[in-house]
VOLUMZA-231018 format. One record per residue (C-alpha): x, y, z. Coordinates in steps of 0.2 Angstrom, whole numbers, padded with zeros to 4 digits, always signed. Last residue first. Layout:
N
XYZ
...
***
This chain:
470
-0159-0193+0246
-0140-0194+0243
-0138-0179+0235
-0149-0168+0248
-0134-0177+0262
-0120-0168+0254
-0131-0153+0250
-0133-0152+0268
-0114-0153+0273
-0110-0144+0263
-0120-0129+0269
-0115-0133+0286
-0097-0132+0281
-0102-0114+0272
-0109-0108+0290
-0094-0111+0297
-0085-0101+0287
-0094-0088+0287
-0094-0086+0306
-0105-0073+0310
-0124-0081+0309
-0119-0099+0309
-0111-0097+0328
-0127-0092+0333
-0137-0105+0324
-0125-0119+0330
-0126-0116+0348
-0144-0114+0347
-0147-0131+0341
-0136-0139+0354
-0141-0131+0369
-0158-0136+0362
-0151-0153+0361
-0145-0154+0378
-0161-0148+0386
-0171-0162+0379
-0161-0174+0385
-0144-0183+0377
-0144-0202+0375
-0131-0207+0363
-0139-0195+0347
-0155-0203+0345
-0163-0201+0362
-0157-0183+0359
-0169-0182+0342
-0182-0191+0351
-0184-0178+0367
-0181-0164+0352
-0197-0171+0343
-0193-0181+0327
-0200-0172+0310
-0183-0171+0300
-0172-0158+0293
-0170-0147+0305
-0170-0153+0320
-0158-0169+0315
-0149-0154+0305
-0144-0146+0324
-0142-0164+0333
-0129-0169+0321
-0121-0150+0321
-0121-0154+0339
-0113-0169+0339
-0100-0164+0326
-0093-0150+0336
-0094-0159+0351
-0082-0175+0343
-0072-0160+0337
-0068-0153+0352
-0066-0167+0363
-0079-0169+0377
-0081-0187+0375
-0098-0193+0382
-0101-0204+0366
-0114-0204+0352
-0103-0193+0342
-0088-0201+0343
-0098-0219+0339
-0105-0213+0324
-0087-0209+0319
-0078-0194+0315
-0068-0188+0300
-0077-0171+0301
-0086-0170+0284
-0089-0189+0284
-0096-0190+0302
-0109-0175+0295
-0114-0186+0282
-0117-0201+0292
-0126-0191+0305
-0137-0184+0293
-0139-0202+0286
-0142-0209+0303
-0156-0196+0308
-0167-0201+0293
-0169-0190+0277
-0187-0193+0270
-0190-0205+0256
-0207-0204+0249
-0205-0184+0247
-0221-0178+0245
-0227-0163+0232
-0243-0157+0241
-0258-0150+0233
-0266-0169+0228
-0260-0180+0239
-0260-0167+0253
-0280-0167+0248
-0283-0185+0249
-0273-0189+0267
-0283-0172+0274
-0298-0182+0268
-0294-0199+0278
-0287-0188+0293
-0302-0179+0298
-0315-0165+0291
-0332-0168+0292
-0342-0169+0277
-0354-0157+0267
-0350-0163+0250
-0346-0144+0243
-0342-0136+0263
-0329-0150+0269
-0322-0149+0252
-0320-0131+0248
-0312-0127+0267
-0300-0144+0265
-0295-0136+0247
-0293-0119+0259
-0283-0129+0270
-0272-0137+0259
-0268-0122+0248
-0263-0111+0263
-0250-0123+0270
-0244-0124+0253
-0240-0107+0252
-0234-0106+0267
-0220-0120+0263
-0212-0129+0276
-0212-0147+0268
-0233-0147+0267
-0232-0165+0275
-0227-0159+0295
-0238-0146+0297
-0251-0156+0288
-0251-0171+0300
-0249-0160+0315
-0263-0151+0309
-0273-0169+0306
-0268-0177+0322
-0277-0158+0331
-0293-0161+0326
-0299-0149+0310
-0316-0139+0315
-0317-0122+0303
-0320-0103+0310
-0308-0097+0296
-0299-0088+0306
-0297-0101+0323
-0291-0113+0306
-0279-0101+0298
-0272-0097+0317
-0270-0117+0320
-0262-0118+0302
-0250-0105+0306
-0244-0112+0326
-0244-0129+0313
-0232-0124+0301
-0220-0115+0316
-0222-0129+0325
-0214-0141+0307
-0202-0130+0305
-0205-0112+0292
-0193-0111+0277
-0179-0101+0281
-0175-0079+0278
-0161-0073+0276
-0156-0053+0279
-0148-0041+0267
-0145-0022+0274
-0142-0009+0265
-0127-0009+0252
-0129-0024+0247
-0144-0019+0234
-0134-0005+0228
-0119-0017+0223
-0131-0029+0215
-0135-0013+0204
-0118-0010+0198
-0114-0026+0196
-0129-0028+0183
-0139-0042+0187
-0135-0057+0173
-0134-0071+0187
-0139-0066+0203
-0129-0074+0218
-0120-0060+0227
-0138-0052+0226
-0144-0066+0238
-0156-0077+0231
-0174-0081+0232
-0177-0060+0231
-0188-0048+0242
-0181-0029+0240
-0188-0013+0252
-0183+0003+0246
-0186+0019+0258
-0184+0035+0253
-0171+0048+0261
-0168+0058+0246
-0152+0051+0240
-0156+0035+0240
-0174+0038+0229
-0164+0047+0215
-0152+0033+0217
-0162+0018+0216
-0177+0026+0201
-0158+0029+0190
-0155+0009+0193
-0172+0003+0189
-0171+0011+0173
-0153+0002+0170
-0159-0016+0176
-0175-0015+0166
-0164-0011+0150
-0153-0024+0152
-0165-0039+0157
-0154-0053+0159
-0161-0057+0176
-0173-0043+0181
-0184-0059+0188
-0173-0061+0201
-0181-0046+0209
-0195-0055+0215
-0205-0043+0225
-0203-0024+0225
-0207-0010+0240
-0206+0006+0237
-0209+0018+0251
-0209+0038+0247
-0215+0035+0229
-0211+0050+0216
-0196+0045+0210
-0207+0030+0203
-0218+0043+0193
-0202+0054+0185
-0197+0037+0180
-0213+0031+0168
-0216+0049+0165
-0198+0050+0157
-0204+0034+0149
-0217+0040+0141
-0212+0035+0121
-0226+0023+0120
-0216+0007+0116
-0203+0012+0129
-0216+0014+0142
-0224-0001+0140
-0210-0011+0141
-0205-0001+0158
-0224-0005+0164
-0222-0024+0159
-0204-0024+0169
-0212-0017+0184
-0227-0031+0181
-0212-0042+0183
-0204-0035+0198
-0219-0036+0207
-0227-0019+0216
-0230-0014+0233
-0229+0006+0234
-0232+0017+0247
-0235+0035+0246
-0233+0042+0265
-0249+0053+0269
-0256+0038+0279
-0241+0035+0289
-0244+0024+0305
-0255+0013+0294
-0247+0016+0280
-0231+0010+0284
-0240-0004+0292
-0248-0011+0277
-0229-0009+0267
-0220-0017+0281
-0235-0031+0280
-0233-0033+0262
-0215-0037+0265
-0216-0049+0276
-0231-0056+0268
-0221-0059+0252
-0205-0065+0262
-0216-0080+0271
-0205-0095+0268
-0215-0100+0251
-0202-0100+0238
-0183-0099+0245
-0177-0084+0254
-0171-0067+0254
-0174-0050+0261
-0166-0035+0253
-0170-0019+0266
-0162-0003+0255
-0158+0006+0267
-0155-0003+0285
-0151+0014+0292
-0157+0031+0283
-0172+0030+0296
-0186+0041+0288
-0197+0023+0287
-0198+0023+0306
-0211+0012+0312
-0210+0000+0298
-0192-0002+0298
-0194-0006+0315
-0208-0019+0311
-0197-0025+0295
-0180-0028+0308
-0191-0035+0320
-0202-0049+0307
-0184-0051+0297
-0175-0057+0315
-0190-0071+0320
-0193-0078+0302
-0185-0096+0302
-0185-0096+0323
-0205-0092+0323
-0216-0078+0322
-0232-0079+0314
-0236-0064+0301
-0256-0063+0307
-0254-0045+0317
-0238-0042+0304
-0252-0039+0289
-0254-0048+0275
-0275-0045+0274
-0273-0027+0265
-0265-0032+0250
-0254-0018+0245
-0255-0011+0227
-0251+0005+0237
-0265+0015+0225
-0259+0031+0224
-0263+0048+0233
-0257+0065+0225
-0246+0074+0237
-0230+0071+0232
-0237+0074+0213
-0239+0061+0198
-0249+0069+0184
-0249+0056+0174
-0242+0039+0181
-0258+0030+0185
-0252+0014+0192
-0247+0001+0178
-0261-0014+0173
-0255-0032+0170
-0264-0039+0181
-0254-0052+0191
-0258-0046+0209
-0274-0036+0210
-0278-0019+0201
-0293-0008+0211
-0308-0007+0196
-0305+0012+0188
-0324+0016+0188
-0338+0014+0173
-0338-0006+0178
-0350+0002+0196
-0348-0013+0206
-0330-0003+0216
-0318-0018+0220
-0312-0023+0240
-0329-0024+0246
-0334-0013+0261
-0332-0023+0279
-0345-0025+0290
-0340-0037+0305
-0351-0049+0315
-0353-0055+0331
-0369-0069+0335
-0360-0076+0352
-0360-0093+0345
-0357-0088+0328
-0342-0078+0329
-0334-0070+0314
-0349-0067+0304
-0347-0054+0290
-0358-0042+0284
-0353-0037+0268
-0354-0019+0259
-0355-0018+0239
-0357-0001+0232
-0368+0003+0216
-0365+0017+0204
-0375+0010+0190
-0392+0001+0193
-0400-0010+0203
-0403-0025+0194
-0387-0026+0178
-0377-0015+0190
-0379-0030+0205
-0377-0043+0192
-0361-0035+0184
-0351-0035+0202
-0357-0048+0208
-0348-0058+0193
-0332-0047+0193
-0330-0051+0217
-0331-0071+0211
-0315-0075+0214
-0305-0066+0225
-0318-0058+0233
-0328-0071+0237
-0315-0080+0243
-0312-0068+0253
-0331-0066+0262
-0332-0088+0261
-0316-0085+0273
-0322-0071+0285
-0338-0081+0287
-0358-0086+0285
-0360-0070+0272
-0371-0055+0275
-0374-0045+0259
-0377-0025+0260
-0382-0016+0244
-0376+0001+0245
-0384+0015+0235
-0377+0028+0245
-0395+0036+0247
-0404+0020+0243
-0397+0011+0253
-0402-0009+0249
-0404-0023+0264
-0398-0040+0270
-0398-0053+0259
-0390-0067+0265
-0380-0076+0258
-0377-0097+0263
-0383-0100+0243
-0370-0091+0236
-0352-0098+0239
-0355-0118+0242
-0373-0120+0233
-0367-0107+0217
-0352-0120+0215
-0359-0135+0217
-0375-0130+0205
-0361-0124+0193
-0360-0105+0188
-0365-0092+0176
-0384-0095+0177
-0385-0097+0197
-0376-0079+0195
-0390-0073+0185
-0403-0081+0197
-0394-0073+0212
-0395-0055+0203
-0412-0059+0200
-0416-0063+0217
-0405-0047+0222
-0420-0039+0213
-0434-0046+0221
-0425-0041+0238
-0422-0025+0233
-0441-0020+0231
-0447-0017+0211
-0455+0001+0208
-0441+0010+0216
***
């Protein structure tokens, strides 16, 4: 090679600068160090300052990197990163790019790309792209009360996918509660333990697009045959199939084939099967035939734990009061937490400023829909009293009368769930109880909700009443 690799990299940087704003270039490319070029393996090695920068480059600029490397270094170039994981102890990690740099090669599919997996010549021994996100694993799936059961079940299924119990595994819950992370982690763990298994993660919307394309191209048999070769099929957001008769009927046949042959089926949805409208009854029956597990939005404590782990992973320095502020404001959404952290990181890098409460408040206003009138514990107690036909004085009293105890425990449980108050503070506001009483009351209510459908419906009714008032 007549021109040195360092000069070629400088040419790459010049091209990148032409295609980006000065702020973008300084934020994401100025800190990259060209380390080496291996002519035998045709591999470019770049050093990046943190795992966050690596992930951001792969998510947003890998196509640009691929093009400039191909133009200057030639076809067939591989890209690897050396990531600085600990500046103080000079620790690094080397990792290959998620995508090949050669444009002639088929790029790895990314979430949201309307492209079907290769279905021609599919066979049980042929490896496929699982479409899994390697960063969403059980190792970084933080456990809390809202996901403890589902995480435990998910891990057990991943370790023993051949078991016939809990099949299908149907997990449901509101947006942002961590469903996608869980089912993706199940796929990653299964693939780690059983690399020979054909594991596929796909969104319901992409499955529908593939089905429509197969119908138009008269390749529906190939489409069905491909999916019938999967060992572990993971489908996200199945509520997207409501009213889509053709898609439902096709998946019904795929489901039956996989189920009869002992293959694992994992489904995620924003509501339980019985609440799916416009869904074929026989498909709802199939969805309900295994294990149905509910996930709730993470509480403030779990949000704070998730934030602390992300902060440590990204090598950020965020004061504890800012962490607690973000956790208590992000409405229990893991996606909103991630968005806030990414925004804080970007602002800190671009403007070279510290992350403090003032910056966090600015970001929160732009990233999170904040409830201007949050529920108070008095409003919660009022709704509970109306439901049980008791008074606030009864709830706050020391009486052990059955209906008073029930109203008292439910009030404490809902206060813990819907306010940002500590357990000690809640106890003081409900008749001067202590921290242990609050924990006991919450556990009692949670356990009864799991086994008593009528009681669970009562709790939902109370929640709906004060949500309407708010």
